[in-house]
DORO-266058 format. One line per field, with one value per residue (C-alpha): residue in one letter; residue number from 1; x, y, z. Coordinates in nm, 2 decimals, padded with zeros to 4 digits. Layout:
BEGIN
code	a/...;
pos	NUM/...;
x	X/...;
y	Y/...;
z	Z/...;
***
This chain:
BEGIN
code	r/d/c/l/l/s/r/g/l/g/d/v/y/k/r/q/p/a/e/v/e/a/c/r/n/v/l/d/k/d/a/l/t/i/g/f/a/r/r/f/a/t/y/k/r/a/t/l/l/l/s/d/p/e/r/l/k/r/l/l/c/d/d/a/h/p/v/q/i/v/f/a/g/k/a/h/p/a/d/n/g/g/k/e/l/i/r/r/i/v/e/f/s/k/d/p/a/v/k/g/r/i/v/f/l/e/n/y/n/m/h/i/a/r/r/m/v/r/g/v/d/v/w/l/n/t/p/r/r/p/m/e/a/s/g/t/s/g/m/k/a/c/v/n/g/a/i/h/v/s/t/l/d/g/w/w/p/e/g/y/s/e/k/c/g/w/q/i/g/d/g/q/e/f/a/d/e/g/q/q/n/w/n/d/a/q/s/l/y/n/l/l/e/s/e/i/v/p/a/f/y/d/r/p/h/g/e/l/p/l/r/w/i/g/m/m/k/e/s/i/k/m/s/i/s/r/f/s/s/t/r/m/v/s/d/y/f/a/g/s/y/e/p/a/l/g/n/y/a/a/l/s/a/e/d/f/a/a/v/r/q/d/i/a/r/r/n/a/l/y/e/k/w/d/g/v/r/v/e/s/v/e/t/d/r/d/l/v/r/s/v/v/g/d/s/f/e/v/t/a/k/v/r/l/d/g/v/d/p/a/d/v/h/v/e/l/f/l/g/r/p/d/a/s/g/e/v/h/g/g/t/a/l/p/m/e/p/a/k/k/l/s/a/s/l/y/l/y/k/l/q/v/p/c/d/r/t/g/s/f/a/f/s/a/r/v/v/p/a/s/d/p/w/r/t/s/m/p/g/y/i/r/w/a;
pos	1/2/3/4/5/6/7/8/9/10/11/12/13/14/15/16/17/18/19/20/21/22/23/24/25/26/27/28/29/30/31/32/33/34/35/36/37/38/39/40/41/42/43/44/45/46/47/48/49/50/51/52/53/54/55/56/57/58/59/60/61/62/63/64/65/66/67/68/69/70/71/72/73/74/75/76/77/78/79/80/81/82/83/84/85/86/87/88/89/90/91/92/93/94/95/96/97/98/99/100/101/102/103/104/105/106/107/108/109/110/111/112/113/114/115/116/117/118/119/120/121/122/123/124/125/126/127/128/129/130/131/132/133/134/135/136/137/138/139/140/141/142/143/144/145/146/147/148/149/150/151/152/153/154/155/156/157/158/159/160/161/162/163/164/165/166/167/168/169/170/171/172/173/174/175/176/177/178/179/180/181/182/183/184/185/186/187/188/189/190/191/192/193/194/195/196/197/198/199/200/201/202/203/204/205/206/207/208/209/210/211/212/213/214/215/216/217/218/219/220/221/222/223/224/225/226/227/228/229/230/231/232/233/234/235/236/237/238/239/240/241/242/243/244/245/246/247/248/249/250/251/252/253/254/255/256/257/258/259/260/261/262/263/264/265/266/267/268/269/270/271/272/273/274/275/276/277/278/279/280/281/282/283/284/285/286/287/288/289/290/291/292/293/294/295/296/297/298/299/300/301/302/303/304/305/306/307/308/309/310/311/312/313/314/315/316/317/318/319/320/321/322/323/324/325/326/327/328/329/330/331/332/333/334/335/336/337/338/339/340/341/342/343/344/345/346/347/348/349/350/351/352/353/354/355/356/357/358/359/360/361/362/363/364/365/366/367/368/369/370/371/372/373/374/375/376/377/378/379/380/381/382/383/384;
x	04.79/05.17/05.15/05.02/05.27/05.59/05.66/05.31/05.36/05.71/05.57/05.28/05.44/05.70/05.82/06.14/06.29/06.20/05.83/05.82/05.98/05.73/05.44/05.56/05.45/05.11/04.90/04.87/04.89/04.67/04.39/04.06/04.13/03.86/03.93/03.75/03.91/03.73/03.65/03.54/03.20/02.96/02.69/02.95/02.94/03.30/03.24/02.94/03.15/03.25/02.88/02.92/03.28/03.27/03.10/03.37/03.65/03.52/03.54/03.88/04.04/03.92/04.25/04.10/03.94/04.12/03.98/04.17/04.06/04.26/04.11/04.23/04.08/04.07/03.80/03.75/03.94/03.60/03.42/03.45/03.21/03.43/03.74/03.57/03.51/03.89/03.96/03.73/03.89/04.24/04.15/03.98/04.29/04.50/04.29/04.54/04.27/04.27/04.62/04.75/04.40/04.30/04.53/04.46/04.67/04.75/04.77/04.53/04.60/04.59/04.91/04.76/04.43/04.60/04.76/04.45/04.21/04.44/04.55/04.22/03.98/03.66/03.58/03.34/03.10/02.84/02.67/02.33/02.07/02.01/02.31/02.57/02.61/02.81/03.09/03.35/03.61/03.41/03.41/03.79/03.82/03.60/03.81/04.11/03.93/03.80/03.44/03.21/03.00/02.77/02.43/02.21/02.31/02.51/02.61/02.56/02.18/02.27/02.59/02.49/02.41/02.46/02.73/02.96/02.91/02.69/02.43/02.40/02.03/01.74/01.72/01.47/01.50/01.41/01.33/01.52/01.89/01.98/01.74/01.89/02.24/02.15/01.97/02.25/02.51/02.33/02.30/02.67/02.77/02.54/02.69/03.04/02.97/02.74/02.85/03.16/03.41/03.29/03.31/03.67/03.79/03.59/03.87/03.76/04.02/04.33/04.46/04.24/03.90/03.73/03.39/03.56/03.77/03.45/03.29/03.61/03.59/03.22/03.31/03.57/03.34/03.05/03.26/03.45/03.15/02.90/03.10/03.36/03.44/03.30/02.97/02.98/03.04/02.78/02.51/02.59/02.56/02.24/02.08/02.19/02.39/02.20/01.86/02.01/02.13/01.79/01.61/01.85/01.78/01.41/01.42/01.65/01.45/01.32/01.50/01.37/01.01/00.89/01.06/00.91/00.57/00.61/00.71/00.42/00.17/00.33/00.31/-00.05/-00.12/00.06/-00.17/-00.50/-00.44/-00.63/-00.95/-00.90/-01.11/-01.30/-01.66/-01.80/-01.71/-02.00/-02.06/-02.36/-02.40/-02.51/-02.27/-01.97/-01.94/-01.73/-01.83/-01.55/-01.62/-01.86/-01.77/-01.89/-01.86/-01.72/-01.77/-01.61/-01.71/-01.40/-01.39/-01.08/-01.16/-00.98/-00.71/-00.67/-00.79/-00.49/-00.26/-00.41/-00.48/-00.78/-00.71/-00.93/-00.74/-00.87/-00.80/-00.95/-01.12/-00.93/-01.08/-01.15/-01.30/-01.00/-00.84/-00.57/-00.31/-00.45/-00.36/-00.40/-00.60/-00.65/-01.01/-01.13/-01.31/-01.68/-01.82/-01.80/-02.08/-02.02/-01.75/-01.53/-01.69/-01.60/-01.72/-01.47/-01.55/-01.39/-01.53/-01.37/-01.35/-01.40/-01.10/-01.13/-01.39/-01.46/-01.52/-01.37/-01.27/-01.19/-01.13/-01.04/-00.76/-00.63/-00.25/-00.04/-00.03/00.34/00.58/00.84/00.56/00.49/00.85/00.89/00.54/00.55/00.23/00.02/-00.26/-00.63/-00.82/-01.20;
y	00.87/00.86/01.24/01.28/01.04/01.18/01.53/01.66/01.61/01.75/02.06/02.09/02.04/02.30/02.11/01.96/01.69/01.41/01.52/01.54/01.19/01.05/01.20/01.00/00.68/00.80/00.69/00.35/00.37/00.05/00.17/00.32/00.70/00.95/01.32/01.62/01.96/02.29/02.61/02.53/02.70/02.56/02.46/02.23/02.02/01.90/01.70/01.51/01.20/01.25/01.24/00.89/00.86/00.49/00.39/00.58/00.42/00.08/00.18/00.33/00.05/-00.25/-00.44/-00.63/-00.33/-00.02/00.33/00.66/01.02/01.33/01.66/02.00/02.35/02.69/02.89/03.26/03.44/03.58/03.25/03.10/02.82/02.71/02.73/02.51/02.24/02.23/02.21/01.92/01.73/01.79/01.69/01.36/01.28/01.28/01.00/00.70/00.46/00.64/00.77/00.75/00.70/01.07/01.35/01.72/01.91/02.27/02.58/02.45/02.59/02.50/02.31/02.08/02.06/01.94/01.65/01.56/01.53/01.29/01.11/01.00/00.73/00.90/01.27/01.35/01.65/01.70/02.04/02.10/02.13/02.37/02.58/02.45/02.68/02.43/02.23/02.25/02.06/01.74/01.80/01.82/01.51/01.31/01.41/01.26/00.93/00.99/00.88/01.14/01.09/01.38/01.50/01.59/01.96/02.18/02.01/01.65/01.62/01.66/01.46/01.17/00.82/00.48/00.40/00.68/00.76/00.77/01.00/01.08/01.08/01.11/01.49/01.52/01.85/01.88/02.21/02.09/02.11/01.84/01.60/01.68/01.62/01.29/01.16/01.25/01.11/00.78/00.76/00.83/00.56/00.31/00.39/00.34/00.02/-00.15/-00.01/00.20/00.00/-00.34/-00.21/-00.09/-00.42/-00.64/-00.81/-01.15/-01.20/-01.08/-00.74/-00.52/-00.39/-00.43/-00.29/00.02/00.08/00.06/00.34/00.54/00.53/00.63/00.91/01.04/01.01/01.19/01.48/01.54/01.52/01.71/01.95/02.12/02.47/02.35/02.28/02.60/02.82/02.62/02.67/03.04/03.09/02.89/03.03/03.39/03.52/03.36/03.48/03.82/03.83/03.72/03.99/04.26/04.15/04.17/04.50/04.67/04.55/04.83/05.11/04.98/04.99/04.76/04.97/05.29/05.13/05.01/05.36/05.52/05.28/05.33/05.71/05.69/05.48/05.75/06.02/05.84/05.66/05.92/05.80/05.43/05.31/05.01/05.12/04.81/04.45/04.21/03.85/03.62/03.57/03.81/03.65/03.45/03.14/02.88/02.52/02.30/02.19/02.48/02.80/03.16/03.42/03.76/04.04/04.38/04.69/04.87/05.21/05.25/05.59/05.54/05.30/04.99/04.68/04.50/04.74/04.65/04.35/04.34/04.12/03.98/04.01/03.72/03.63/03.61/03.90/04.05/04.22/04.53/04.35/04.41/04.14/03.95/03.72/03.79/03.64/03.82/03.62/03.74/03.82/03.76/04.03/03.93/04.21/04.58/04.77/05.11/05.31/05.30/05.06/04.69/04.39/04.14/03.82/03.52/03.19/03.13/02.76/02.70/02.50/02.57/02.65/02.98/03.33/03.50/03.86/04.02/04.33/04.41/04.62/04.74/04.73/04.78/04.46/04.46/04.35/04.61/04.87/04.77/04.81/05.15/05.28/05.23/05.32/05.29/05.08/05.13/04.96/04.92;
z	07.02/06.99/06.94/07.29/07.44/07.30/07.17/07.26/07.63/07.61/07.46/07.70/08.03/08.13/08.43/08.56/08.34/08.58/08.59/08.21/08.18/08.43/08.22/07.91/08.08/08.20/07.91/07.75/07.37/07.34/07.57/07.46/07.48/07.52/07.44/07.58/07.48/07.45/07.63/07.98/07.98/08.24/07.98/07.81/08.13/08.13/08.45/08.34/08.31/08.68/08.79/08.93/09.04/09.14/08.82/08.63/08.82/08.73/08.36/08.39/08.59/08.40/08.33/08.04/07.87/08.00/07.93/07.97/07.93/07.81/07.92/07.79/07.78/07.94/08.12/08.08/08.36/08.49/08.47/08.81/08.73/08.44/08.65/08.92/08.65/08.58/08.95/09.00/08.70/08.82/09.18/09.06/08.84/09.16/09.31/09.34/09.21/08.87/08.86/08.50/08.36/08.35/08.22/08.21/07.96/08.05/07.83/07.57/07.22/06.86/06.89/07.16/06.98/06.66/06.85/07.04/06.74/06.57/06.89/07.06/06.97/07.10/07.09/07.37/07.37/07.65/07.60/07.76/07.49/07.32/07.42/07.17/06.87/06.66/06.82/06.54/06.74/06.69/06.31/06.31/06.53/06.29/05.99/06.18/06.24/06.60/06.66/06.80/07.11/07.20/07.31/07.02/07.00/06.77/06.45/06.58/06.51/06.15/06.15/06.37/06.25/06.41/06.15/06.26/06.62/06.93/07.07/07.44/07.54/07.30/07.27/07.55/07.74/08.11/08.29/08.60/08.53/08.79/08.62/08.28/08.40/08.57/08.26/08.03/08.26/08.29/07.91/07.87/08.12/07.95/07.61/07.74/07.92/07.67/07.33/07.31/07.51/07.38/07.02/07.07/07.21/06.97/06.78/06.67/06.40/06.57/06.68/06.46/06.59/06.25/06.37/06.52/06.20/06.00/06.22/06.18/05.81/05.82/06.05/05.81/05.51/05.69/05.81/05.49/05.27/05.48/05.70/05.49/05.35/05.01/05.17/05.37/05.06/04.86/05.13/05.17/04.79/04.76/05.07/05.06/04.77/04.48/04.62/04.67/04.31/04.19/04.40/04.27/03.92/03.98/04.15/03.90/03.59/03.37/03.56/03.91/03.79/04.07/04.34/04.20/04.20/04.55/04.67/04.50/04.66/05.00/04.96/04.86/05.18/05.38/05.23/05.27/05.61/05.81/05.63/05.73/06.02/06.16/06.19/06.37/06.48/06.54/06.60/06.54/06.91/07.18/07.44/07.32/07.53/07.37/07.34/07.21/06.86/06.79/06.60/06.56/06.29/06.34/06.08/06.06/05.86/05.74/05.57/05.35/05.19/04.87/04.99/04.77/04.97/04.84/05.04/05.38/05.60/05.83/06.13/06.41/06.74/06.95/07.31/07.66/07.84/08.13/08.43/08.24/07.94/07.72/07.51/07.70/07.54/07.19/06.86/06.52/06.27/05.91/05.81/05.46/05.25/05.21/04.99/04.90/05.07/04.91/04.73/05.04/05.29/05.29/05.49/05.63/05.81/05.98/06.11/06.45/06.58/06.95/07.05/07.42/07.68/07.84/07.72/07.41/07.37/07.04/06.84/06.48/06.33/06.00/05.92/05.61/05.40/05.32/05.59/05.47/05.50/05.85/05.94/05.77/05.89/06.27/06.44/06.12/06.26/06.31/06.59/06.62;
***
């Protein structure tokens, strides 16, 4: 925190000497210090902590257990919503009741970020789920001993444990944005009042907050072991490069024999596709009315005309009938081959469970079996 109180503020504020000198005495080096520094996009909800101003004031102005907040960040020039968040924070910081307890650092850059991640006790992140891509600033803060407090979004669902930080809310998502903000704000206030502030000021054996120091150590251990360039490179190799190398080895074996065979089968499918058709689709009921818990069987006769059955999938397209009797909101279900009826005619079937009431509508179709073939053969589909 000394970095914020001395050279850091001198670098940040390009003001008159008297103003700079006054800023040196704004923060209390012994108070619980919360840091919030990032791009001021609206989904990051920088003002969530200001949702209940009176409750926040009581937290900040407790003489026995003081709390202070350092904000920093920038909004995109075209993001008026983000700029409004900054305006609200600066305006609130000017309230005489909290003067000296909230600071907004201008011209946020890597220089300020470096001082903040090693100068605050708590790193606060309040994104609206599931909007956060990662939140790497919190990783940097944890490496420097700050304790992370965040909604369960970005990297925090993987990094969080009760030993090394706190979660805001329980991961529940509300369709109503106002309800989401209210719930998360209440969770954050409750955490500060009942867990975070008491943990910081719990010093039963003198001046050292032993429980807090234990969480700092766990935070450092978690972030260094699980969120590092070593882990990143290892994951990329295991998840991408190693499988790619294995695939290349398999494809290139015996002068790309597997590739040549695949191309030959696809070309054969091209040439014979005109002979593929669904001749009939039938059910064992005259009128399909579903009774929950019952089931019905659908069969399809498919003419392949020389196409290998292994090269196609026969699917039942099942849904509700619309006004014209067509399938509405359908789902494709794989049908199983039942038997070969003749040299080129095959019978497929599927037992359909009735998991809802009402009418069913269905059709059948034939598509290339291989996913790459489907991509490279657009339009190659035969409907009943």
